[in-house]
C-alpha positions in Angstrom: 55.9 107.6 150.2 52.2 106.8 150.3 49.9 104.6 152.3 47.9 101.7 150.8 44.9 100.4 152.8 44.7 96.6 152.2 41.5 95.4 150.4 40.5 99.0 149.8 43.3 100.7 148.0 45.5 99.4 145.2 48.3 100.6 142.9 46.8 101.2 139.5 50.2 101.2 137.6 53.9 101.2 138.0 55.8 103.8 136.0 59.5 103.4 135.3 61.2 106.8 135.0 64.6 105.4 133.9 65.8 105.7 130.3 64.2 102.9 128.3 65.5 101.5 125.0 63.0 100.3 122.4 63.9 98.6 119.1 61.7 99.3 116.1 61.9 98.7 112.4 60.3 99.5 109.0 60.2 96.6 106.6 59.8 96.8 102.8 59.1 100.6 103.0 59.3 102.6 99.8 61.5 105.6 99.7 60.5 108.8 97.7 62.2 107.3 94.6 60.3 104.0 95.0 63.1 101.8 96.4 62.0 99.2 99.0 64.3 99.3 102.1 64.4 97.7 105.5 65.5 100.0 108.3 66.3 99.0 111.9 66.6 101.7 114.7 66.8 102.1 118.4 64.8 104.6 120.5 66.1 106.0 123.8 63.3 107.6 125.8 62.1 108.2 129.4 58.9 109.2 131.2 59.2 112.7 132.7 55.5 112.9 133.9 54.3 109.7 135.4 50.7 111.0 135.8 50.3 111.7 132.1 51.9 108.4 131.2 49.3 106.6 133.4 46.2 108.6 132.5 46.7 110.1 129.0 47.4 106.9 127.1 46.7 103.2 127.5 49.9 101.0 127.6 52.3 103.9 127.1 55.2 101.6 126.1 53.3 100.1 123.2 52.1 103.5 122.2 55.7 104.8 122.1 56.8 101.8 120.0 54.0 102.2 117.4 54.6 106.0 117.3 58.3 105.3 116.5 57.4 102.8 113.7 54.9 105.1 112.0 57.3 108.1 112.3 60.1 106.0 110.7 57.9 105.0 107.8 56.8 108.6 107.3 60.4 109.8 107.2 61.5 107.0 104.8 58.6 107.8 102.4 59.7 111.5 102.2 63.4 110.7 101.7 65.3 109.4 98.7 67.6 106.4 98.9 70.8 108.5 98.5 69.8 110.8 101.3 68.8 107.9 103.5 72.2 106.2 103.1 74.4 109.3 103.3 72.4 111.6 105.7 71.8 109.3 108.7 72.5 112.0 111.2 69.9 114.3 109.7 67.4 111.4 109.5 68.0 110.6 113.1 67.4 114.2 114.1 64.1 114.4 112.1 63.0 111.1 113.7 63.7 112.3 117.2 61.8 115.5 116.7 58.8 113.8 115.1 58.6 111.0 117.7 59.0 113.6 120.6 56.1 115.7 119.2 53.8 112.6 119.2 54.9 111.3 122.6 55.3 114.5 124.5 51.5 114.8 125.4 51.9 111.4 127.1 54.6 112.6 129.5 57.3 110.9 127.4 60.5 112.6 126.3 62.7 111.2 123.5 66.4 111.3 124.3 67.8 110.1 121.0 67.3 107.9 118.0 70.0 105.7 116.3 69.6 103.9 113.0 71.3 100.5 113.2 71.1 99.3 109.6 69.6 100.1 106.2 69.1 97.1 104.0 68.5 97.5 100.2 67.6 94.8 97.6 70.5 92.6 96.4 69.9 93.5 92.8 70.2 97.2 93.6 73.4 96.6 95.6 75.0 94.9 92.5 73.9 97.8 90.3 75.3 100.4 92.7 78.6 98.4 92.9 78.9 98.3 89.1 78.1 102.0 88.9 80.9 102.8 91.4 83.3 100.5 89.6 82.5 102.1 86.2 83.0 105.6 87.8 86.4 104.6 89.2 87.4 103.1 85.8 86.4 106.3 84.1 88.5 108.3 86.5 91.5 106.0 86.0 91.3 106.5 82.3 91.1 110.2 82.6 94.2 110.2 84.8 96.0 108.0 82.3 95.0 110.2 79.4 96.2 113.3 81.3 99.5 111.6 82.0 99.9 110.7 78.3 99.4 114.3 77.4 102.0 115.5 79.9 104.5 112.8 78.7 103.9 113.8 75.1 104.7 117.4 76.0 107.9 116.4 77.7 109.0 114.2 74.8 108.4 117.1 72.5 110.7 119.3 74.6 113.3 116.5 74.7 113.2 116.1 71.0 114.0 119.7 70.5 117.1 119.3 72.7 118.2 116.1 71.0 117.7 117.7 67.5 120.2 120.5 68.3 122.6 118.3 70.2 123.6 115.0 68.5 126.0 114.2 71.3 123.2 114.2 73.8 121.1 111.9 71.5 124.1 109.5 71.3 124.5 109.4 75.0 120.7 108.7 75.4 121.1 105.8 72.9 123.9 104.4 75.0 121.9 104.6 78.2 118.9 102.9 76.5 121.2 100.1 75.3 122.6 99.7 78.8 119.2 99.6 80.4 118.0 97.0 77.9 121.0 94.6 78.1 122.0 94.8 81.8 119.7 91.9 82.6 120.9 88.4 81.8 119.1 86.9 78.9 117.4 90.1 77.9 116.3 90.5 74.3 116.2 94.0 72.9 114.4 94.9 69.6 115.3 98.2 68.1 113.6 99.6 65.0 115.9 100.3 62.0 114.9 103.9 62.0 116.0 104.3 65.6 119.4 102.7 64.7 119.9 105.2 61.9 118.6 108.3 63.7 120.3 107.7 67.1 123.6 106.2 65.7 123.1 102.9 67.5 124.6 100.7 64.8 128.1 100.7 66.2 126.8 100.4 69.8 124.7 97.4 69.0 127.6 95.7 67.2 129.9 96.2 70.1 127.3 95.0 72.5 126.7 91.8 70.5 130.4 91.1 70.2 130.8 91.6 73.9 127.9 89.3 74.7 129.3 86.7 72.3 132.7 86.9 74.1 131.0 86.5 77.5 129.1 83.4 76.2 132.2 81.8 74.8 134.2 82.4 77.9 131.4 80.9 80.0 131.4 77.8 77.8 135.2 77.4 78.0 135.1 77.6 81.8 132.4 75.0 82.0 
């Protein structure tokens, strides 16, 4: 509480000591690897010393806004694009410390800084998208090649078992024939070498005869 004498005394300035939010941005700012970016951020700050805010700086709100913008440009210029996109928390902490150092002599304390958006050129976005797609395709081919190697090893082990056990090979041939012909209208092509080595000649003849009988019986019923 204080007294104001009319026509003699006056209130020089009003200082709001609540938490204030200020939006600031850096447009077309080059990163350390010369990539132009647009960054939007929000600053949360408050006045802890009203006397300093009124006497140490002119228009303290504008001064805080300009200090935040210059600090943001300074941080971007010292940071690479990858670190800027992935290390937002660290960038926000650096911004808060830098802005607080500049504004503290004015009786202003910075509570926090939050980066809202980082916009990069469209051409660079397309290039990064293609790079990520190529990386995923490479990884998929590596996984497929690894699977082929494992399958080849299993086939090699199976071939040893079939070589020493003709009965198992014959049963495997019957299973393959069943899997191929269990669907209606299925067409199965078997190499002649497989017919000879796996003993599928008799099986294929029996399967063809059975299928012919089924077709004839179907036609008779119709």
